[in-house]
MARRO-456549 format. One record per residue: x negated, z, y of N, C-alpha, C, O in turn; residue in three letters. Coordinates in steps of 0.2 Angstrom, whole numbers, plus 5000, padded with zeros to 4 digits. Atoms other than C-alpha are relative to their C-alpha. Example, Ala and Ser with C-alpha at 12.3 -4.5 7.8 and 13.67 -1.06 7.14 Angstrom:
<nodes>
499650004994493850394978499650005006499150035005ALA;500449994994493250364995500450035005500150045011SER;
</nodes>
This chain:
<nodes>
499450044997485751284906499749945004499249955008UNK;500350064997485451104913500150015008500650055010UNK;500050014992485251064932500749985001501050015006UNK;499350024999486950974931500550054999501050065003UNK;499549945001487851124924499950055006500450085008UNK;500149954995487051234937500349975007500650015010UNK;499850034994487551114951500850015000501150035005UNK;499349995001489351114945500350075001500850095004UNK;499849935000489451304943499950025007500350065009UNK;500149984993488751324961500649985004500850015008UNK;499450034996490051204968500650044999501050065004UNK;499449965001491451304960500050075003500450105005UNK;500149934998490751474964500150005008500450055011UNK;500050004992490551424983500649965002500749965008UNK;499450044998492151324983499849945004500249935009UNK;500350054996491151184990500449934998500649924992UNK;499650075002491951004991499649954996499949914993UNK;500450055003490550914983499350034997499150085000UNK;500749985002488950934973499649934998499949884999UNK;500450065002487650804966500349964995500149904994UNK;499750045006488750744952500749985003501149954999UNK;499350024998490350714963500049925000499649895003UNK;499950075000491050544961500449985006500850035009UNK;499750024993491650454977500449944999500349894996UNK;499550054998493050344982500049995007500050045011UNK;499950024993493250254999500649975001500949934997UNK;499450044998494750195008499749975007499650005012UNK;500250034994494350065021500649975004501049945001UNK;499450034996495450015036499850015007499350045009UNK;500150004993495549995055500649985003500849925003UNK;500149935000496350095062500150044994500450024989UNK;499949965006496250235049500250075001500350114997UNK;499949934999496650395058500750024997500850084996UNK;499449985002498450385052500150004992500650024989UNK;500050005007497950365034500050074996499550114998UNK;500049935003498350515022499650004994499550054991UNK;500350005006497450455007499450054999499450084993UNK;500549955002495850555009500250074999499950104994UNK;499749945002496850715010500350014994500250054990UNK;499650005006498050674997499650004993499650044989UNK;500450015006496850604984499550064999499450084993UNK;500549955001495450734987500450074998500150104993UNK;499649945002496750874986500250004993500150054989UNK;499750015006497550814970499450004995499550034989UNK;500550005005495850784961499750075000499550084994UNK;500249935000495250954966500550044996500350084991UNK;499549975004496851024959500049994993500150044989UNK;500050015007496650944943499350004997499249974991UNK;500749995003494850984940499649945000499149934996UNK;500450075000494150804944499550015006499750025012UNK;500550004995492450814953499949945004499549905002UNK;500050074997492850674965500350015007500750065008UNK;499750004993493250644984500249935002499949884999UNK;499850074997494150504993499850015007500050065011UNK;500350004994493250465009500249955005500349895002UNK;499850054996493850375024499449955003498949985005UNK;500550054997492850215030500449965006500749915005UNK;499750044994493450165048499549955002499049955005UNK;500450064999492749995048500449945003500949925000UNK;499650064997493249845059499849944996499449944991UNK;500150065004493349665052499449975001499249944996UNK;500750034999491649615059499550034995499050004994UNK;500549975004490749745048500250024993499950054990UNK;499749985007491849775033499649974994499550014989UNK;500450035006490849655022499450044999499250054993UNK;500649975000489249745026500250074997499850104992UNK;499849935003490149915022500250004993499950044989UNK;499950005007490849865006499449994996499350024990UNK;500650025004489249785000499650064999499350084994UNK;500449945001488349945004500350064996499950094992UNK;499749955004489550064996500049984992499950024988UNK;500050025007489549954980499350024997499250024991UNK;500749985002487649994980499950074998499350094996UNK;500149925001487950184978500350014993500850004991UNK;499850005007487950224960500550054998500950044993UNK;499549965002489150364960500749995004501150035004UNK;499350034997490550264969500349974994500149924991UNK;499750035005491850224957500649955002500849924998UNK;499550054998493150134967500150005008499950055011UNK;499850014993493850084984500849985001501049954996UNK;499450024998495550064992500049975007499649985011UNK;500050044994495949945006500750005003501249995000UNK;499450004996497249955020499949955005499349925006UNK;500050054995497549845035499350015004499250075006UNK;499850075002496749735039499549964995499449914995UNK;500650025004495449715025500349984993499849964989UNK;499850025006496549665010499849934997499849924991UNK;500250075002496149485010499349995000499049964995UNK;500750005000494349505015499750034993499250014991UNK;500349975006494049625000500049964994499649984989UNK;499950045007494549494987499349974998499249974992UNK;500650035002492849414988499550054998499050024995UNK;500449955003492049574983500150024993499850064990UNK;499949995006492849574967499749954995499849894997UNK;500350055004492049494952500649974995500549914994UNK;499450025004493749484942500650035004500550085007UNK;499349974997495549504948500550004994500549974990UNK;499549995005497049564939500549945001500449905006UNK;499650055000498449434936500450005007500549955010UNK;499649994994499549504950499649995007499849975012UNK;500550004994498049514963499949925001499949905007UNK;500150074999497749324960500749975002500649935007UNK;499350034998499649284962500150025007500349985011UNK;499949984993499749394978499549975005499749965011UNK;500550034996498149334985499650055005499350035010UNK;500449944997497449504991500050064996500350064990UNK;500149945004496849664984500150075005499950065010UNK;500149944997497049844989499650064996499550114998UNK;500449955004496049924975499449964997499549904995UNK;500650035003494349884968499650064996499550114999UNK;500349955004493549984954499449974996499349914995UNK;500650025004491849984945500250014993500350074991UNK;499949995007492149954927499350034996498850034999UNK;500549975004491050034913499449954999498849974999UNK;500550055001490149864911499649985007499249935007UNK;500250024994489749864930500349955004500249935010UNK;499650064997490949724934500550045005500850095003UNK;499549984995492049754950500649964999500649905000UNK;499450035001493849724947500550025005500550085007UNK;499549994995495249704960500750004998500849964993UNK;499350015002497049734959500450025007500150045012UNK;499649994994498549754971500650044998501050014994UNK;499449965002499849894968500550025005500950065004UNK;499649984994500649904985500849984998501250034999UNK;499350025002502249804979500350044995500950064995UNK;499849965006502349904963500250075002500850095001UNK;499849944998502350064972500650005005501050055005UNK;499450014995503550004986500750004996501150034997UNK;499450015004504849954973500250064996500750084996UNK;499949935004504650114962500350055005500750095004UNK;499849954995504850214978500749985002501150035003UNK;499350024998506450114983500550034994501050064996UNK;499549985005507250144966500050084999500650114998UNK;500049925000506750334966500450035006500750085005UNK;499649984994507650344983500749984999501149985004UNK;499350025001509250274975500249935003500849925003UNK;499850064998509150104982500049944995499649934991UNK;499950055005509849964971499849945003500049915008UNK;500350064999508949804971500449944997500449885000UNK;499650055004509949704958500549975005501050005007UNK;499550034996510949574968500050015007500449995011UNK;500149994993510349634985499749945004499449905001UNK;500250054995510049525000499550035004499750085008UNK;500549964997508349575007499649965005499549905004UNK;500450034996507349535022499450045001499450105000UNK;500749975000505449565023499749975007499649915007UNK;500350024994504649565040499250025000499150085000UNK;500749995001502749545039499749974993499949994988UNK;500250045006501849425027499250014999498949974996UNK;500749995001500049505027499950034993500350014989UNK;500249975006499249595013500550044996500750034991UNK;499549965003500549725010500749964999501049974994UNK;499450045000501949605014500149964994500649954991UNK;500050045006501449485001500150034994500450014989UNK;500049965006501249614988500850024999501050024993UNK;499349985000503049684992500449944998500949944994UNK;499650065001503749504992500049984993500549974990UNK;500050025007503149464975500350054995500750034991UNK;499749955004503649624968500850005000501150014995UNK;499350004999505449614975500349944997500849954994UNK;499750065003505649434969500150014992500549974989UNK;499949995007505549504951500550054998500550084992UNK;499649955001506849634953500849984999501250035000UNK;499350025001508449534951500450005006501050005006UNK;499650004993508849524970500349935000500149884997UNK;499650064999510049384976499649955004499649895003UNK;500450044994508949324991499550045003499650105004UNK;500549974996507349364999499849955006499749895005UNK;500250044994507049305017499450035003499450095005UNK;500749974997505249325024499949985007500149925009UNK;500250014993504749335042499350025002499050064999UNK;500749984997503049335051499949975007500249925009UNK;500250034993502349315068499749934999499749895004UNK;500350065002501449165060500549964995500649984989UNK;499550035004502949055054499749964994500049964989UNK;500350035006501748955043499850044994499950034989UNK;500249955005501149105034500750024996500650034990UNK;499349985004503049155030500249944996500449954990UNK;499850065004503348975024499650004994499849984988UNK;500450005006501848985013500150054995500150044989UNK;499849955005502349145005500649984997500749994990UNK;499350025003504149085002499949954995500249954990UNK;500150065005503548924994499650024994499850004988UNK;500349975006502349024983500550044995500550034989UNK;499549965004503649144977500549964997500749984991UNK;499550045002504949014975499949974993500349964989UNK;500250045006503948934961500150054994500150034988UNK;500149965005504049094951500650055000500550114997UNK;499449964999505749174955500749974999500749915001UNK;499350035000507549144951500450025006501049995007UNK;499749984994508049224967500049955005499549905005UNK;500050054995508449124982499550025005499550085008UNK;500649984996506849134993500049955006500049895005UNK;500050044994506849075011499550035005499350095005UNK;500549984994505649085026500449995006500749945008UNK;499650004994506549135042499549995006498949985005UNK;500450014994505949115060500150065005500750085005UNK;499949944995505749255073500249975007500450015011UNK;499750034993506349135087500750025000501150004995UNK;499349974999507949205093500150064996499650104995UNK;499949945004508749345083500349984993500849954992UNK;499850025007508849325064500750034999500950095000UNK;499449985002510549335057499950054994499650044989UNK;500149955005510649495047500650044998500650094995UNK;499449975001512449535045500250014992500650054991UNK;499849995007512449515026499450044996499450034990UNK;500649975003510749605023500150074997500450115000UNK;499949945004510749745010499450055001499450115002UNK;500749974999508849795012499649975005499449915004UNK;500450034995507849765028499350045000499350105001UNK;500749965001505949805027499549975005499549915007UNK;500650014995504549815040499450014996499250064994UNK;500650005003502949765032499449985005498949965003UNK;500550024995502049735048499750065003500050125002UNK;500349944996500949845059500450035005500350085008UNK;499649984994502349865072500350074998500650084993UNK;499849945001502750045073499450055000499550125000UNK;500649965000500950115072499950045006499750105007UNK;500249974994500850145090500650015005501149975004UNK;499449994996502050215103500149945005499649915007UNK;499950064996502850075113500049944997500249885000UNK;500050065004502749945099500749985000501250025000UNK;499350025001504249835099500350014993499950014988UNK;499750005006505449845085499949934996499949884999UNK;500150065003505049725071500649954999500549894998UNK;499450035000506849675070500650045003500550105002UNK;499549964997508449725078500550034994500550004989UNK;499649975005509549845068500850005002501250024997UNK;499350004998511249825078500449954996501049964996UNK;499650055004511749675067500050024993500449984989UNK;500049995007511449755050500750044998501050075002UNK;499349975002513049805040499950084999499350104998UNK;500049925000513449995038499650024993499450084993UNK;500349985006512849995020499249984999498950004994UNK;500750025000511049925024499550064999499750115002UNK;500649965000509450015020499549975004499349915003UNK;500650024996508050005032499450044998499450104998UNK;500649975003506350035025499449985004499349925007UNK;500650014996504650045034499450024995499450064991UNK;500649995004502850035026499550055004499150085002UNK;500449964996502150135041500150084998500650104997UNK;500049935003501650315035500050055006500350105005UNK;500049954994501250395052500049965006499649925008UNK;499549945001502250425061500549994994500749934993UNK;499550005006503450465047500749975002500949924999UNK;499450044997504950415058499849965005499749985011UNK;500250054995504450255067500649995004501250015003UNK;499550024996505450185081500649964996501249974998UNK;499650045004506250065069500550054996501150044996UNK;499649955004506850215057500450045005501050065003UNK;499649964996507450315072500649965002501249985002UNK;499450044998508550165078500549994994501149994996UNK;499550015005509250135061500450074998501050064997UNK;499649935001509650325058500550015005501050045004UNK;499649994995510450325075500749964999501249985001UNK;499450045002511650195068500350024994500950004992UNK;499849975006511950295053499849964994500149974988UNK;500350035006510950185041499650044996499250084999UNK;500449975005510050245026499349985002499249925003UNK;500750024999508150245030499550024994499750074991UNK;500549995006506650245018499350005003499149955006UNK;500649994996505050315024499449964996499449954990UNK;500650045002503350225022499650044995499250024990UNK;500449965004502550375013500350004992499950014988UNK;499850015007503650334998499649954996499449964990UNK;500550055003502550184994499450034998499250014992UNK;500749975002500950284994500150044994499850044989UNK;499949955006501750424983500149964993499949994988UNK;499850045006502350294970499549954998499549934992UNK;500650045002500850184971499450044997499050014993UNK;500649965002499650324968499950014992499450004990UNK;500149995007500050354949499749934997499349934992UNK;500350065003499750164946499349995002498949974998UNK;500750014998498150164956499650054996499050034994UNK;500449955004497550324947499949974993499349984991UNK;500150035006497850234931499449955000499049944995UNK;500550064999496850084937499350035001498850004998UNK;500749964999495350204942499850044994499350064994UNK;500249975006495350274925500150085000499950124996UNK;499849935000496050444930500650024996501049984994UNK;499549975005497150554919500749985002500950015008UNK;499350014998498950484920500550054999501150055001UNK;499649945001499550654915500050045007500450095008UNK;500149964993499050714933500749995003501149945003UNK;499450004996500550764944499949965007499850005012UNK;500250044994500150624957500650005005500549985010UNK;499450004996501950644963500150075002500750095004UNK;499949934999501650834966500250015007500249975011UNK;499849984994502150934981499549985006499849975011UNK;500550014994500550904991500049925002499849915007UNK;499950074998500950714991500649995005500649945008UNK;499450004996502650744999499850025008499350055009UNK;500149974993502950785018499949955005499849965011UNK;
</nodes>
């Protein structure tokens, strides 16, 4: 029996999390304590017999380039995921980019291909849209506001614009960043695309779907990204924040009787897309019970 077979057999016998043949994936972010990916991915890979782990990389913006370069030098690392605030910085570590990553201007996935080339993609928006649809939210003809034009906001904005919506208004603390995103999407969408301003209170009386794609809500005491009191009764309020599950924004919307859409939906529905990108079996139950909650 080969040493590799012995190692795998011992890992299974001892129910160990890893052996010398374990493939590794990292998720980089800062802060990262709220991120569920290491638990969810590692659990599902074990459940489906994949000898791999997802590891957290708590790395600030000053050190993330060094961290990514170091991890790329580890031969048994197959891929990386990026969360706030590293989705723009990570782009320069990709040798090639998917078409949507080039369009969005940021990546949240990086994989090592069989030829050794590192390829970047961004599936945040695809997962977010799939999550909305699975939750019964109708996008065709909807008037949508998106607050936050960073890495995840850009991805969501581009994805929404391809869904047959009537109008998309984007907001950001940096008005120039909102205008730049609106100008870019407008060239490639039939929807009405606008850049709003956070000065004063945005008019939201005709909004059907209001989305927070900013970091506001991660910490207790954060201000609401937008007011919910002017939204119509049929509006859906969605958040990308995963922990806490019920952000202050979602609490406020729920108190008004509005339908709320939790941030974990985006991860749950982006996971099958990401798993396929990483070359994992698309028959896996990536939307299984352990992903929920």
